[in-house]
LOTI-976872 format. One record per residue (C-alpha): x, y, z; residue number from 1; residue in one letter. Coordinates in Angstrom, 3 decimals. Layout:
N
x:X	y:Y	z:Z	k:NUM	r:A
...
END
This chain:
400
x:-54.935	y:72.677	z:-61.761	k:1	r:M
x:-51.533	y:73.954	z:-60.763	k:2	r:A
x:-49.359	y:74.301	z:-63.858	k:3	r:Y
x:-45.528	y:74.287	z:-63.469	k:4	r:P
x:-44.057	y:77.709	z:-63.005	k:5	r:L
x:-40.749	y:78.454	z:-64.907	k:6	r:P
x:-38.048	y:77.553	z:-62.439	k:7	r:K
x:-35.778	y:80.310	z:-63.494	k:8	r:D
x:-38.427	y:82.807	z:-62.869	k:9	r:K
x:-39.880	y:81.666	z:-59.478	k:10	r:I
x:-39.808	y:84.748	z:-57.360	k:11	r:P
x:-39.499	y:83.391	z:-53.982	k:12	r:V
x:-37.616	y:80.380	z:-52.556	k:13	r:F
x:-39.942	y:78.749	z:-49.934	k:14	r:F
x:-37.628	y:75.971	z:-49.170	k:15	r:E
x:-35.261	y:78.251	z:-47.212	k:16	r:D
x:-35.734	y:77.028	z:-43.674	k:17	r:T
x:-32.946	y:79.279	z:-42.480	k:18	r:L
x:-35.214	y:82.185	z:-43.064	k:19	r:V
x:-38.435	y:80.425	z:-42.274	k:20	r:A
x:-37.354	y:79.541	z:-38.588	k:21	r:F
x:-34.661	y:82.221	z:-37.849	k:22	r:A
x:-36.934	y:83.574	z:-35.073	k:23	r:S
x:-37.115	y:80.084	z:-33.344	k:24	r:K
x:-34.574	y:78.901	z:-30.771	k:25	r:S
x:-33.499	y:75.278	z:-30.944	k:26	r:D
x:-35.738	y:74.405	z:-28.073	k:27	r:A
x:-38.724	y:76.052	z:-29.660	k:28	r:Q
x:-37.851	y:74.242	z:-32.916	k:29	r:L
x:-37.857	y:70.867	z:-31.152	k:30	r:R
x:-41.187	y:71.646	z:-29.547	k:31	r:K
x:-42.769	y:72.716	z:-32.865	k:32	r:T
x:-41.353	y:69.424	z:-34.479	k:33	r:Y
x:-42.928	y:67.265	z:-31.617	k:34	r:W
x:-46.366	y:69.023	z:-31.936	k:35	r:L
x:-46.429	y:68.572	z:-35.804	k:36	r:F
x:-45.290	y:65.036	z:-35.475	k:37	r:S
x:-48.403	y:64.327	z:-33.387	k:38	r:L
x:-50.683	y:66.409	z:-35.645	k:39	r:M
x:-49.255	y:64.408	z:-38.497	k:40	r:N
x:-51.279	y:61.493	z:-37.168	k:41	r:Q
x:-55.030	y:61.717	z:-37.723	k:42	r:A
x:-55.788	y:59.089	z:-35.057	k:43	r:R
x:-53.842	y:60.961	z:-32.371	k:44	r:V
x:-55.528	y:64.249	z:-33.425	k:45	r:V
x:-59.026	y:62.677	z:-33.147	k:46	r:N
x:-58.368	y:61.060	z:-29.939	k:47	r:L
x:-56.715	y:64.222	z:-28.450	k:48	r:G
x:-59.518	y:66.580	z:-29.555	k:49	r:T
x:-62.065	y:64.250	z:-27.983	k:50	r:F
x:-60.362	y:64.008	z:-24.664	k:51	r:F
x:-59.762	y:67.766	z:-24.692	k:52	r:I
x:-63.501	y:68.548	z:-25.255	k:53	r:K
x:-64.400	y:65.987	z:-22.420	k:54	r:L
x:-61.877	y:67.365	z:-19.980	k:55	r:A
x:-63.051	y:70.996	z:-20.572	k:56	r:L
x:-66.708	y:69.820	z:-20.208	k:57	r:K
x:-65.867	y:68.175	z:-16.888	k:58	r:L
x:-63.831	y:71.172	z:-15.917	k:59	r:H
x:-60.652	y:69.110	z:-15.577	k:60	r:L
x:-57.265	y:71.021	z:-14.894	k:61	r:P
x:-55.694	y:70.805	z:-18.486	k:62	r:I
x:-55.459	y:74.451	z:-19.394	k:63	r:K
x:-51.795	y:74.706	z:-18.684	k:64	r:N
x:-51.126	y:71.622	z:-20.851	k:65	r:L
x:-53.101	y:73.267	z:-23.619	k:66	r:I
x:-51.323	y:76.593	z:-23.068	k:67	r:R
x:-47.727	y:75.254	z:-23.506	k:68	r:I
x:-48.667	y:73.134	z:-26.474	k:69	r:T
x:-51.372	y:73.893	z:-29.098	k:70	r:I
x:-52.214	y:77.330	z:-27.621	k:71	r:F
x:-48.663	y:78.551	z:-27.687	k:72	r:E
x:-48.193	y:77.389	z:-31.304	k:73	r:Q
x:-51.303	y:78.873	z:-32.773	k:74	r:F
x:-52.334	y:81.891	z:-30.447	k:75	r:C
x:-50.618	y:85.133	z:-29.369	k:76	r:G
x:-52.098	y:84.993	z:-25.917	k:77	r:G
x:-55.286	y:85.610	z:-23.877	k:78	r:E
x:-55.303	y:89.223	z:-24.178	k:79	r:T
x:-54.146	y:92.026	z:-26.648	k:80	r:I
x:-51.342	y:92.874	z:-24.218	k:81	r:R
x:-50.254	y:89.170	z:-24.131	k:82	r:D
x:-49.702	y:89.444	z:-27.885	k:83	r:C
x:-47.187	y:92.304	z:-27.718	k:84	r:D
x:-44.184	y:89.975	z:-27.899	k:85	r:S
x:-45.535	y:88.185	z:-30.990	k:86	r:T
x:-46.355	y:91.435	z:-32.689	k:87	r:I
x:-42.931	y:92.636	z:-32.094	k:88	r:T
x:-41.071	y:89.285	z:-33.010	k:89	r:S
x:-43.026	y:89.281	z:-36.319	k:90	r:L
x:-42.414	y:92.900	z:-36.980	k:91	r:G
x:-38.687	y:92.474	z:-36.631	k:92	r:N
x:-38.881	y:89.997	z:-39.650	k:93	r:S
x:-40.955	y:92.474	z:-41.661	k:94	r:G
x:-44.250	y:90.603	z:-41.076	k:95	r:I
x:-47.437	y:92.451	z:-39.783	k:96	r:G
x:-49.915	y:91.093	z:-37.252	k:97	r:T
x:-53.782	y:90.746	z:-37.735	k:98	r:I
x:-55.175	y:90.599	z:-34.102	k:99	r:L
x:-58.019	y:87.994	z:-34.274	k:100	r:D
x:-60.291	y:87.816	z:-31.219	k:101	r:Y
x:-61.090	y:84.149	z:-31.620	k:102	r:S
x:-63.785	y:83.741	z:-29.020	k:103	r:V
x:-66.557	y:81.466	z:-30.355	k:104	r:E
x:-69.731	y:79.961	z:-29.067	k:105	r:G
x:-71.325	y:82.883	z:-27.263	k:106	r:E
x:-74.703	y:83.815	z:-28.514	k:107	r:D
x:-76.426	y:86.681	z:-26.566	k:108	r:N
x:-76.627	y:90.534	z:-26.734	k:109	r:E
x:-74.301	y:91.048	z:-23.951	k:110	r:S
x:-71.597	y:88.813	z:-25.518	k:111	r:S
x:-72.024	y:90.592	z:-28.935	k:112	r:F
x:-71.573	y:93.827	z:-27.409	k:113	r:D
x:-68.552	y:92.614	z:-25.491	k:114	r:T
x:-67.072	y:91.231	z:-28.825	k:115	r:T
x:-67.747	y:94.578	z:-30.581	k:116	r:T
x:-65.771	y:96.424	z:-27.959	k:117	r:N
x:-62.842	y:94.069	z:-28.079	k:118	r:E
x:-62.627	y:94.459	z:-31.863	k:119	r:I
x:-62.694	y:98.193	z:-31.437	k:120	r:L
x:-59.751	y:97.727	z:-29.019	k:121	r:N
x:-57.876	y:95.913	z:-31.831	k:122	r:T
x:-58.528	y:98.743	z:-34.226	k:123	r:I
x:-57.134	y:101.080	z:-31.657	k:124	r:N
x:-54.124	y:98.917	z:-31.202	k:125	r:K
x:-53.493	y:98.802	z:-34.956	k:126	r:A
x:-53.873	y:102.513	z:-35.276	k:127	r:A
x:-51.069	y:102.944	z:-32.567	k:128	r:Q
x:-48.769	y:100.321	z:-34.191	k:129	r:S
x:-46.751	y:100.191	z:-37.423	k:130	r:G
x:-46.841	y:96.376	z:-37.213	k:131	r:N
x:-50.543	y:95.819	z:-37.541	k:132	r:I
x:-51.991	y:96.421	z:-40.962	k:133	r:P
x:-55.436	y:94.944	z:-40.651	k:134	r:F
x:-58.134	y:94.403	z:-38.078	k:135	r:S
x:-60.715	y:91.599	z:-38.583	k:136	r:V
x:-64.175	y:90.330	z:-37.292	k:137	r:F
x:-66.713	y:87.700	z:-37.953	k:138	r:K
x:-70.398	y:88.931	z:-38.110	k:139	r:V
x:-71.483	y:85.854	z:-36.230	k:140	r:T
x:-69.260	y:87.137	z:-33.332	k:141	r:G
x:-71.645	y:90.187	z:-33.003	k:142	r:I
x:-74.883	y:88.589	z:-34.319	k:143	r:A
x:-77.038	y:85.435	z:-33.895	k:144	r:S
x:-76.499	y:83.008	z:-36.608	k:145	r:S
x:-80.108	y:82.028	z:-36.519	k:146	r:E
x:-81.128	y:85.669	z:-36.978	k:147	r:L
x:-78.747	y:86.155	z:-39.981	k:148	r:L
x:-80.092	y:82.919	z:-41.484	k:149	r:E
x:-83.654	y:84.336	z:-41.203	k:150	r:K
x:-82.614	y:87.522	z:-42.709	k:151	r:V
x:-80.922	y:85.719	z:-45.734	k:152	r:Q
x:-84.039	y:83.568	z:-46.279	k:153	r:R
x:-86.124	y:86.775	z:-46.117	k:154	r:K
x:-88.337	y:85.145	z:-43.503	k:155	r:D
x:-90.637	y:87.687	z:-41.847	k:156	r:E
x:-89.033	y:88.946	z:-38.523	k:157	r:L
x:-90.735	y:89.571	z:-35.348	k:158	r:S
x:-90.602	y:93.026	z:-33.753	k:159	r:E
x:-87.681	y:91.768	z:-31.310	k:160	r:N
x:-85.866	y:90.243	z:-34.300	k:161	r:E
x:-86.139	y:93.467	z:-36.254	k:162	r:K
x:-84.822	y:95.260	z:-33.256	k:163	r:E
x:-81.942	y:92.758	z:-32.858	k:164	r:A
x:-81.016	y:92.987	z:-36.521	k:165	r:Y
x:-80.992	y:96.758	z:-36.512	k:166	r:A
x:-78.461	y:96.405	z:-33.561	k:167	r:K
x:-76.437	y:93.954	z:-35.790	k:168	r:V
x:-76.189	y:96.675	z:-38.435	k:169	r:K
x:-75.305	y:99.200	z:-35.897	k:170	r:E
x:-72.384	y:97.117	z:-34.500	k:171	r:R
x:-71.080	y:96.483	z:-38.038	k:172	r:V
x:-71.194	y:100.276	z:-38.816	k:173	r:E
x:-69.533	y:101.054	z:-35.557	k:174	r:R
x:-66.673	y:98.807	z:-36.283	k:175	r:L
x:-66.237	y:99.964	z:-39.915	k:176	r:C
x:-66.699	y:103.719	z:-39.304	k:177	r:S
x:-64.060	y:103.482	z:-36.340	k:178	r:H
x:-61.665	y:101.606	z:-38.685	k:179	r:A
x:-62.141	y:104.416	z:-41.322	k:180	r:F
x:-61.546	y:107.103	z:-38.579	k:181	r:K
x:-58.455	y:105.445	z:-37.505	k:182	r:M
x:-57.158	y:104.568	z:-41.029	k:183	r:N
x:-57.059	y:100.862	z:-40.355	k:184	r:V
x:-58.082	y:98.306	z:-42.841	k:185	r:R
x:-60.720	y:95.837	z:-41.615	k:186	r:I
x:-61.686	y:92.385	z:-42.865	k:187	r:F
x:-65.163	y:90.871	z:-42.722	k:188	r:V
x:-64.453	y:87.230	z:-42.441	k:189	r:D
x:-66.353	y:84.742	z:-44.529	k:190	r:A
x:-68.906	y:82.126	z:-43.109	k:191	r:E
x:-71.210	y:79.498	z:-44.023	k:192	r:E
x:-73.301	y:79.836	z:-47.314	k:193	r:S
x:-76.552	y:79.986	z:-45.457	k:194	r:W
x:-75.440	y:83.300	z:-43.796	k:195	r:V
x:-72.866	y:84.548	z:-46.237	k:196	r:Q
x:-75.480	y:86.492	z:-48.463	k:197	r:G
x:-76.361	y:88.737	z:-45.666	k:198	r:V
x:-72.749	y:89.272	z:-44.673	k:199	r:I
x:-71.987	y:90.173	z:-48.243	k:200	r:D
x:-74.711	y:92.687	z:-48.211	k:201	r:D
x:-73.534	y:94.250	z:-45.000	k:202	r:L
x:-69.913	y:94.277	z:-46.308	k:203	r:A
x:-70.758	y:96.036	z:-49.582	k:204	r:Y
x:-73.014	y:98.713	z:-47.784	k:205	r:E
x:-69.954	y:99.442	z:-45.534	k:206	r:M
x:-67.650	y:99.626	z:-48.610	k:207	r:M
x:-69.915	y:102.122	z:-50.236	k:208	r:E
x:-69.673	y:104.312	z:-47.249	k:209	r:K
x:-66.000	y:103.939	z:-46.370	k:210	r:F
x:-64.077	y:102.867	z:-49.515	k:211	r:N
x:-64.408	y:105.887	z:-51.612	k:212	r:K
x:-60.689	y:106.818	z:-51.862	k:213	r:E
x:-59.070	y:103.476	z:-50.653	k:214	r:K
x:-59.926	y:100.081	z:-49.456	k:215	r:A
x:-60.661	y:100.155	z:-45.644	k:216	r:I
x:-63.472	y:97.502	z:-45.617	k:217	r:V
x:-62.495	y:94.038	z:-47.079	k:218	r:Y
x:-65.053	y:91.371	z:-47.906	k:219	r:N
x:-63.824	y:87.687	z:-48.017	k:220	r:T
x:-64.318	y:85.444	z:-50.934	k:221	r:Y
x:-64.286	y:81.724	z:-50.592	k:222	r:Q
x:-63.079	y:80.210	z:-53.889	k:223	r:L
x:-64.003	y:76.631	z:-53.017	k:224	r:Y
x:-67.638	y:77.728	z:-53.913	k:225	r:R
x:-68.899	y:77.515	z:-57.391	k:226	r:H
x:-70.298	y:80.906	z:-57.680	k:227	r:E
x:-67.618	y:82.919	z:-55.812	k:228	r:T
x:-65.489	y:83.922	z:-58.777	k:229	r:L
x:-68.498	y:85.306	z:-60.687	k:230	r:D
x:-69.656	y:86.907	z:-57.351	k:231	r:A
x:-66.211	y:88.619	z:-57.068	k:232	r:L
x:-66.377	y:89.958	z:-60.653	k:233	r:K
x:-69.979	y:91.207	z:-59.913	k:234	r:G
x:-68.841	y:92.822	z:-56.764	k:235	r:A
x:-66.146	y:94.605	z:-58.800	k:236	r:Y
x:-68.818	y:95.916	z:-61.284	k:237	r:L
x:-71.025	y:97.095	z:-58.537	k:238	r:K
x:-68.083	y:98.993	z:-56.992	k:239	r:A
x:-67.181	y:100.686	z:-60.202	k:240	r:R
x:-70.804	y:101.738	z:-60.827	k:241	r:Q
x:-71.214	y:103.082	z:-57.297	k:242	r:R
x:-67.795	y:104.781	z:-57.111	k:243	r:G
x:-65.869	y:102.835	z:-54.465	k:244	r:Y
x:-62.868	y:100.675	z:-54.138	k:245	r:I
x:-63.432	y:96.997	z:-53.638	k:246	r:L
x:-61.517	y:95.280	z:-50.767	k:247	r:G
x:-61.112	y:91.585	z:-51.235	k:248	r:G
x:-59.584	y:88.845	z:-49.110	k:249	r:K
x:-59.180	y:85.642	z:-51.201	k:250	r:L
x:-59.390	y:82.227	z:-49.278	k:251	r:V
x:-60.155	y:78.728	z:-50.343	k:252	r:R
x:-62.590	y:78.065	z:-47.625	k:253	r:G
x:-63.064	y:76.587	z:-44.056	k:254	r:A
x:-66.416	y:74.937	z:-43.881	k:255	r:Y
x:-66.405	y:72.130	z:-46.520	k:256	r:M
x:-67.683	y:69.354	z:-44.441	k:257	r:E
x:-70.538	y:71.339	z:-42.888	k:258	r:K
x:-71.499	y:72.672	z:-46.474	k:259	r:E
x:-71.537	y:69.088	z:-48.010	k:260	r:R
x:-73.621	y:67.652	z:-45.009	k:261	r:L
x:-76.098	y:70.360	z:-44.913	k:262	r:R
x:-76.661	y:70.269	z:-48.812	k:263	r:A
x:-77.049	y:66.479	z:-48.520	k:264	r:R
x:-79.480	y:66.713	z:-45.530	k:265	r:E
x:-81.494	y:69.382	z:-47.066	k:266	r:N
x:-81.389	y:68.078	z:-50.564	k:267	r:E
x:-80.026	y:71.117	z:-52.421	k:268	r:Y
x:-76.980	y:71.395	z:-54.874	k:269	r:F
x:-73.767	y:71.341	z:-53.042	k:270	r:N
x:-72.106	y:74.847	z:-53.279	k:271	r:P
x:-68.598	y:73.406	z:-52.960	k:272	r:I
x:-66.532	y:72.519	z:-56.023	k:273	r:H
x:-66.248	y:68.768	z:-56.764	k:274	r:V
x:-62.393	y:68.855	z:-56.944	k:275	r:S
x:-59.422	y:70.630	z:-55.628	k:276	r:K
x:-58.272	y:71.393	z:-58.978	k:277	r:D
x:-61.457	y:73.343	z:-59.685	k:278	r:A
x:-60.865	y:75.300	z:-56.438	k:279	r:T
x:-57.282	y:75.993	z:-57.417	k:280	r:D
x:-58.285	y:77.187	z:-60.922	k:281	r:N
x:-60.719	y:79.559	z:-59.482	k:282	r:D
x:-58.383	y:80.837	z:-56.828	k:283	r:Y
x:-55.697	y:81.462	z:-59.404	k:284	r:N
x:-58.151	y:83.165	z:-61.802	k:285	r:S
x:-59.315	y:85.575	z:-58.846	k:286	r:A
x:-55.600	y:86.487	z:-58.358	k:287	r:I
x:-55.329	y:87.325	z:-62.171	k:288	r:D
x:-58.685	y:89.341	z:-61.989	k:289	r:F
x:-57.636	y:91.383	z:-58.893	k:290	r:C
x:-54.063	y:92.085	z:-60.051	k:291	r:I
x:-55.283	y:93.177	z:-63.409	k:292	r:E
x:-57.724	y:95.598	z:-61.911	k:293	r:N
x:-55.680	y:97.192	z:-59.146	k:294	r:L
x:-56.870	y:100.626	z:-59.806	k:295	r:N
x:-60.264	y:99.508	z:-58.410	k:296	r:H
x:-59.337	y:96.555	z:-56.286	k:297	r:I
x:-57.183	y:96.056	z:-53.141	k:298	r:S
x:-56.522	y:92.271	z:-52.409	k:299	r:V
x:-55.078	y:90.071	z:-49.706	k:300	r:C
x:-54.207	y:86.491	z:-50.467	k:301	r:L
x:-55.216	y:84.664	z:-47.335	k:302	r:G
x:-53.628	y:81.198	z:-48.276	k:303	r:T
x:-51.136	y:78.490	z:-47.254	k:304	r:H
x:-50.793	y:77.350	z:-50.892	k:305	r:N
x:-47.239	y:77.791	z:-52.153	k:306	r:E
x:-48.147	y:77.843	z:-55.806	k:307	r:Y
x:-50.776	y:80.541	z:-55.501	k:308	r:S
x:-48.429	y:82.844	z:-53.695	k:309	r:C
x:-45.605	y:82.178	z:-56.370	k:310	r:Q
x:-48.385	y:82.683	z:-59.025	k:311	r:Y
x:-49.215	y:86.053	z:-57.557	k:312	r:C
x:-45.671	y:87.177	z:-57.025	k:313	r:A
x:-44.757	y:86.146	z:-60.656	k:314	r:L
x:-47.949	y:88.022	z:-61.859	k:315	r:K
x:-46.717	y:91.186	z:-60.089	k:316	r:M
x:-43.238	y:90.825	z:-61.549	k:317	r:N
x:-44.724	y:90.529	z:-65.137	k:318	r:K
x:-46.844	y:93.540	z:-64.712	k:319	r:L
x:-44.018	y:95.651	z:-63.125	k:320	r:G
x:-46.116	y:95.925	z:-59.887	k:321	r:I
x:-43.916	y:96.914	z:-56.878	k:322	r:D
x:-43.527	y:94.214	z:-54.174	k:323	r:K
x:-44.579	y:96.823	z:-51.602	k:324	r:K
x:-47.641	y:98.053	z:-53.286	k:325	r:D
x:-50.093	y:98.597	z:-50.423	k:326	r:S
x:-52.924	y:97.194	z:-52.527	k:327	r:R
x:-51.485	y:93.659	z:-52.435	k:328	r:I
x:-51.011	y:91.586	z:-49.270	k:329	r:W
x:-50.293	y:87.953	z:-48.378	k:330	r:F
x:-51.509	y:86.491	z:-45.186	k:331	r:A
x:-51.101	y:83.172	z:-43.160	k:332	r:Q
x:-52.131	y:81.841	z:-39.735	k:333	r:L
x:-49.733	y:82.038	z:-36.816	k:334	r:L
x:-47.932	y:78.800	z:-36.310	k:335	r:G
x:-48.419	y:77.576	z:-39.896	k:336	r:M
x:-46.613	y:77.988	z:-43.215	k:337	r:S
x:-43.717	y:80.126	z:-41.738	k:338	r:D
x:-41.723	y:78.956	z:-44.822	k:339	r:N
x:-44.161	y:81.154	z:-46.951	k:340	r:I
x:-44.584	y:84.096	z:-44.628	k:341	r:S
x:-40.900	y:84.628	z:-43.705	k:342	r:F
x:-39.577	y:84.123	z:-47.053	k:343	r:N
x:-42.081	y:86.446	z:-48.732	k:344	r:L
x:-41.335	y:88.981	z:-46.186	k:345	r:A
x:-37.614	y:88.534	z:-46.616	k:346	r:K
x:-38.045	y:89.013	z:-50.385	k:347	r:S
x:-39.927	y:92.252	z:-49.818	k:348	r:G
x:-43.593	y:91.597	z:-50.208	k:349	r:Y
x:-46.446	y:92.718	z:-47.739	k:350	r:N
x:-47.072	y:89.771	z:-45.498	k:351	r:V
x:-49.250	y:89.601	z:-42.226	k:352	r:A
x:-49.994	y:86.608	z:-39.874	k:353	r:K
x:-53.319	y:86.107	z:-38.406	k:354	r:Y
x:-52.664	y:86.121	z:-34.598	k:355	r:V
x:-55.777	y:84.689	z:-32.647	k:356	r:P
x:-56.118	y:85.552	z:-29.043	k:357	r:Y
x:-58.662	y:85.099	z:-26.305	k:358	r:G
x:-59.218	y:82.944	z:-23.157	k:359	r:P
x:-58.098	y:79.454	z:-23.502	k:360	r:I
x:-61.366	y:77.842	z:-22.972	k:361	r:S
x:-63.076	y:80.222	z:-25.268	k:362	r:A
x:-60.777	y:79.919	z:-28.131	k:363	r:V
x:-60.645	y:76.015	z:-28.011	k:364	r:M
x:-63.078	y:75.601	z:-30.885	k:365	r:P
x:-60.557	y:77.491	z:-32.974	k:366	r:Y
x:-57.695	y:75.514	z:-31.904	k:367	r:L
x:-59.558	y:72.193	z:-32.467	k:368	r:I
x:-59.997	y:73.296	z:-36.014	k:369	r:R
x:-56.514	y:74.118	z:-36.598	k:370	r:R
x:-55.544	y:70.575	z:-35.367	k:371	r:A
x:-58.121	y:69.025	z:-37.521	k:372	r:E
x:-57.319	y:71.183	z:-40.518	k:373	r:E
x:-53.780	y:70.163	z:-40.436	k:374	r:N
x:-54.667	y:66.474	z:-40.749	k:375	r:T
x:-57.510	y:67.042	z:-43.363	k:376	r:S
x:-55.679	y:69.316	z:-45.711	k:377	r:I
x:-53.758	y:67.096	z:-47.947	k:378	r:A
x:-50.163	y:67.067	z:-46.859	k:379	r:G
x:-50.392	y:70.139	z:-44.622	k:380	r:Q
x:-49.113	y:68.630	z:-41.353	k:381	r:S
x:-46.647	y:66.503	z:-43.269	k:382	r:S
x:-45.306	y:69.600	z:-44.962	k:383	r:R
x:-44.814	y:71.538	z:-41.717	k:384	r:E
x:-43.300	y:68.578	z:-40.049	k:385	r:F
x:-40.736	y:68.022	z:-42.902	k:386	r:L
x:-39.755	y:71.540	z:-43.004	k:387	r:L
x:-39.097	y:71.760	z:-39.329	k:388	r:V
x:-37.123	y:68.515	z:-39.375	k:389	r:R
x:-35.206	y:69.833	z:-42.344	k:390	r:S
x:-34.243	y:72.928	z:-40.240	k:391	r:E
x:-33.188	y:70.789	z:-37.226	k:392	r:L
x:-30.960	y:68.858	z:-39.629	k:393	r:K
x:-29.494	y:71.858	z:-41.116	k:394	r:R
x:-28.671	y:73.022	z:-37.385	k:395	r:R
x:-27.165	y:69.813	z:-36.597	k:396	r:G
x:-29.633	y:69.218	z:-33.869	k:397	r:I
x:-31.329	y:66.010	z:-32.802	k:398	r:S
x:-35.176	y:65.971	z:-32.940	k:399	r:S
x:-35.223	y:63.925	z:-29.944	k:400	r:L
END
């Protein structure tokens, strides 16, 4: 449950739309208003995503429409170079960029190698730029989900599968070792519970190799799962025992419906908390744990939750932790929660935006999730819509 924070001690004012949308022109702001007004209607989103999927399947010419609407809002471009203007614009506001190669649905050795090489390119880009504090990858982008699931279940692998899994481990180490060499932090993204165990094992193995002096490799903790808070604390103890720094990105979670459906179909205990309050309590407890153990933990809060951001900032103030302490970061997605990102940055905190990129057709699964997420998260699209409307009103501009 989110308990009221003392109003006279709230560190950051998230209602300041002048700061939140300072980088947007009047025309861009109107366009954002129009987009979120549509996304605020679940029926429109459902119909729109259905027809987009159908049009792409039938190879209908809708890419330009996608490009100038949802793609432009939530993505930096189709290539790393395309993202340069976004990186510069965010950097001018004191916000870092996390380049996220968001191609999904590929599932063969060639595509895994291509994705690995692309992530290596993002690490190189980060090493050359003062505006890119992290790189990121999903293990399912460089490995078969089916194979990872078999490994997690401890099924016996065929010789071909053993060879394939050896390649997975090689790719993971190649990415993490290159990040270490280039002094670039790298996130290992969280995924579904039926593959998360093996992902955790890979992440901790890399931390033990590369996090001896500071956090280079970060694992991701989904606090909407019952066991995650204890898993975080257990990972901390393991890191202390083995002599490395724990890197942790705290998120609430992204696979709720899939998790519930699979648990129901396979008749096992649902790993997701029964209420949002329970998730929020665990998330804020995880903040407490990380901030109180900064000598051995580096943390990034990947959240659009205003309360949790204020809670962390207030905790830092109470403990006398500098706003620019390199062990504490906040992160949000491009195109969402600018009131959080830009006001945190303006107040002096370390902030970064996830900037997805990739060919339009290949990142559509990501974009569709963003549209659906905005309608499913309680009040998210309404919140975005109202903030933009408030800024248009402040500027004296009609939203029409």
